[in-house]
N, C-alpha and C positions, 0 to 999 in steps of 0.2 A: 632528441629528447624523448623519453619514454613516458607514456601515460601512467606508468607504474610509479613514477617518482613524484610525490606531492611537492607542490611549491616550485615546480620547474618554471612557472610563469610568475613574474613579480606581480604584486597586488597594485593595480593602478589607483591613482588618487581620485580620478573621476572615471565614471562609466556611463555610457549611453543606456545600454540594456543589461541589467544584472539579473541572471537566472540563479535562484538559490535552490540547490538540489541537482543531482546528476543521475537520476533514475531513468527508467524507460520513458516516462512522460516528458521529462526535460529533453531527452534525446530526440523524441518525436517532434517537440516544438522547434528545436534548432534545425533539424533537417527540413521541416516545412517552411521555416522562416528563410533559410538560405535558398531553397528552391524558388521562393517568391522574389527574394531580393538578395542576391549574392553579395552585394556591396556592404551588407550589414555585418559580414564576418568579423571585421576588425572593430566593430562597435559593440559587440556583445561579450560578456564575461560570465562564465559559469563557476559558481562557488559550491564546493562540496567538501565536507570534513575529510573524506577519504582521499581526495585528490585524483580520483579516477571515475570513469563512467560506470554506473550500475553496481557499485561495490556492495551496497546494502541488499540489492536484489539477489546478487550472487550468493551472499552470505545466507540469506533467508532460505533460498531454494536448496543450497547445500546442507544447511543445518537440519532441514526437515527431510532431506533425501527425496525431494519431489521429482518424479521421473519425467513428467511433461506438463506443459501449461494447460490451463483450463479453457483457453480461448483459441479459436481456429487460426490456421496459418496465415490468413489474410490480415490479421491484426498484429502489427509490429511497428517499430519506429520509422521505417522508411516511407516516403510519400507514395512509392509505387506499391499498390496492394499485392502484386504478384511477385515481388522481389524475393520473399522468403521461399516461395515454392521453387523459383528458379535456382536459388542457392542450394535447396535440398534435392535438386535433380538427381544427384549421385548418392543420396542418402535417404532413399524412400522408407527404409525401415525405421527412421527416426520421426516419421509422421504417423501419429496414432489415430486409430478410428474412434468415433466417427468424426467427420469434419477435419481430418488432418491436423490433429493437435500436435504442435511442435514439441519434440523432446527437449529437455532442459539444456543439454549440451549443444544441440542443434541451434536453439534460439540464442544461446550465449555466443556461439561461433558466428551466427548471422549478425548479431548486434556489433560484434568486433569488426565484422566486414563493413557494416554501415559506418562505423566510426572512422575506419580507414578510408573508405570511398569518399566520405564527405570531408576528409582532412581534419578530423576533430581529435586526433590522438593525444595531443598535448593541450587540449582545450579546457581542462578543468583545473581551477586553482584550489589547492588543498588548504582550505581555510574554513573555519567555523564561524558563521554569522551568529552573533549573540543577541542583536536587537536591530530593528528597523525604525529609524527616527525620522518622521516627516519634518522638514524644515523649509524655511524660505530664504533664498539668497537673491538679493536685488530684485525682489518681487516675484521670483520664480520658484515654483514648488520643486523640491528635491528630496531625496531620501539619504540620510546618513546611515551607512551600514556599519554597525559596530562589530569589529572582527576580533575574535579571541587572539591575544598575544600579538596583535598588529595594530597600526594606526587605522582609523576609519577610512572608508572609501565613500565617495559621493556619487549617487546614481540618479539619473533622470527618470528612468523607468525600471520597475522591478517586477519580475515574475517569481512567485513563490510556489515551488513544486517539491514540497518536502514530505508528501505522503500522509499517513494516518496519525491518529492521536495516541495518547498514553494507553497502557493496558487497562482493560475493563476488569475490575476485581470485585468478587462477590462480598456482600456485607459481612458474612461470618468470619472473613479473614481478620477483621479488626479485633476480634475477640480472642485470637490465638496468642498466647505468650510466646515471645520470640526466643524460645529456648532450643528450637530445632536447627540443625545444620541447614543453611540456605539452599543447598542443592536438593533438599528433600521436599521443598515446596516451591515450585517455579511456574511462572507464566510461560506460555509457549514461546514468546519472543526471547526468552532467556535460555532456551534449550538448544543444544547442538548435539544431535544424535551421534555424530561422527566421533565424539569424545567419550561416549558412555559404554560401560560394561554392565549389563543388567541381568546376567544369568541367574535364574531362580528367584528374581524379585517379583513382588506383586505391585502393580502400578494402577492408580486410579486416575483416569483422564476425564475432566469435566468439560463438556461442550459437545455440540452436535454438528459442527461444521467440518469442512474438509481438512482443516489443520489437525483436528482430533484424530481423524482417520490416518493421516500420514504419521502422526506420532505413535499411534497404536501399532501400525504395521512395522515401523522402525524398532519399537521396543520388543515386539515379538521376534523379529529377526535376531535380536540380541539375547534371546532366551528368557524374556520376561513373560509373565501372564498379566493380561490387561483387563480392567473393568472400565467400560465406557458409560458415563453417566450424563444424562441430559434432562432438563426440565420439560422437554417435549419428546415426541417420538423422532427417531432418526429417519430421515427420508432422503431419497435420491433425486438428484437434479443434475443434468449434464453441465449447465452453466449456472452461475450464481444469480443471474437474472435471465428471464426468457429471451431467446434470440430476437424476438420482435422488438426489443429495446435497442438492438444494434442497427436499426434502420428506421424508415418512416412509419412502419406499421404501428408502433406505439408512440414513437417520439413526436409524431405530428399532433396527436391528441394532447400529449404532455405540454408541448409548446403553446397549444391553443388555450390551455388552462391558465387563466390570469390570476387565480387565487393561490398565493404562495403556500398557504396552509394545506390546500388540497394537493398541491404538487408534492409537498413533504409526505403526505399520506400515501400518494401513488408510489413514491420511492420505497417507503417501508413495505408496502404490499408486494411490490415487485421483488424485493430482496428476500423478504419473509424469513429473516433469521438465517441460521447456518444450515447448509445442506451438504451432502456427500455425493460424489459422482457415482454413477451406477457401478463402474469398475471397482472402485475402492470398497463400496458397500458389499458387493458380491464377495470380494476377498475376505472381508471381516465376517460375513455370515458363514462362510466356509470354515474359518478359524473358530467361530463360535461352536460349530458342530464338533470340532476337534477338541473343544474344552480349553482353548487358549485365550478366548475372549468371552466376556459376558457383558450383555447390555442391560443397563438399568435406565428405563425410560420413564418419563413423567415423574421425575424424582429429583429433589434438590437436597443438598447438604444443609443441615441446620446447625451442626457443630462438628468441628474437627479437633481432635485432641492428640498431642504428641506424647506418647506414652511408651517409655522404655525402648526407644529407637524405632517405633512404628506409629503409624497414624490409625487412630480409632475414629470411625465415621458414624455420625447419626444422620438419618434422612427423614424427610417429612412423609415419605411413602415407603415404610419398611417392606422390603421384598426378600424375606428370608434373612439369614444371618450373613453379614458381610465379613470378609476376612480383614485382618489388619494389613495396612499397606506400607510398603517401603518408601514409596514416592507418591506425591500428589501433584499432578500437572493440570494447569488451568488453560484450556484452549478456548478462552472466553472472549476473544476478539479485543477490539480497541474502542475507546470512547472518543468520538470526534465531536468537539464543541469549539467552534471558531472563536468564541468569546474568551476561551482560556488559552488560545494559542500563544506560546511564549514570545514569539517574534512580532506579534501584532498588537500588543497592548497600547503602544503609543499611537499607532495608526488608527486604532479604534477611538481613541480620545480625540484625535485631530479630525477624523472623518467618521463620525458615528454612522452606523449602518444597522438597519433592522435585520433580525435573524428569526428563523423558524426552526425549532428543534435543533439549535446549535449550528444551523446552516445559514450563511449570509445571503442577502438578496442582492447579488451582483448585477451589473448591467449586462447587456447582451454580449459584450466582448469580454466578460468575466473580469471587468474592472471593479475595484473597490470604490464605490461611490464616485466622488468628484476627483479621485486621485489617479495617479499613473501606476498604481500597483495592481497586478493581475494575479489571479489564483489558478492553479491546476490541481487535479486530484479530488479527494472527497469533498472539499469545500465548495466545489462548483456544481454539486448535485442538483440544486434548484433550477439551474439553467441547462445543464448537460443531461441530467436524468440519472437513473439508478446505476448506470455503468461508469459513473464519473471516476471511480478509483481504479478502474481496469485499464489495460493497455489501449483498448478502443476508446475509452474515455479521454485518453491523452490526445488521440487524433481529433475527436470532437472538440476538445478544448482548443487545440491548435488552430482549427478552422475558424474559431471565433477570435482568438488573440492575434493571429498573424495580420489580418487586415488592419487592426488598430495600431500595429507597429509599423506597417508599411505604407498605408494610405494617409497622405497628409490631411485629407478631408475628415478622417476619423480620429486623428490624433488630437489630444487635448493641447491647447496652447500652453506652452511652458518654456 
């Protein structure tokens, strides 16, 4: 059976451990869980719409033509931190300086190796979970997983590892009459550079993060001229959070902080909005000198008008005359607010939980209140810290969740 064939595994009526999502973090959890307790292999089920491991990750990296990861080679889904370096022994040109950042193809090949070594090739059920409903059966707490086009499945424990929230869209978008072709105004999550022919086009990209940089470089490779606009100045940073957050240097003080509001503030300060890697910014500045990119900093759109096949743009800080644009791309990130998570509405009614800035106050094992539902990804930031959504965040989350799944003393009676 191939991991490329969705639904090669039947959907069980009952599940001990249901993992929703099959990205790098979910893969990290499964390897750490099996390393700790191999006997759980037959008691866990992974659900993902695509039916394969890391399908969305591959799509996103491919669509933006991202050459390598932003995190070092020691961060990956295998419990052995040196496994990726060993895998790359004969492919040293695919580790990029500094800190040996793995090339996208290398990382993908390594993850496929991890999946094979841990026997997880046919381990994902191709099914889309529509809702998680907490119920009681004979006095025991369970979760009814409502599955699109299939009967529900009953789970004792659930780990939700589905990634970020919906696209963050600027206010002025609501004022635009929808008379333009949809491909002329897109959020970065909708763009696939591999499908585009952009010769001679003028493109405006809004946002100051690494995604805007990848989009700009991809558009220029296809013959477009790009304007990069941000409400702040573009600045370079190797990682999206200081490396001190990848170990005890900063995490110790973060864990010692008992005030959830202060923790939320520390997360925002550490991430500090979007940044571009030194390598990408260097390339963009060189292209700026060649007249193929222009930067508009400390500038926001106040109005966008679709006029005779082009976008006319008004800004709050006019910086000379702007051209009309063929396309408008929004590299504005996502909005994460756990209170709006589509799968957690019934869970939140049954197990109310305080939140700060859209982040839930989970327990130390990343459990949702008194329930047997665990989170991974951005929703764990108040416990895991600013790198919660990154690959290393998946390892930190696994270190907290695995004991609660394997040690009877930490398990909730259910």
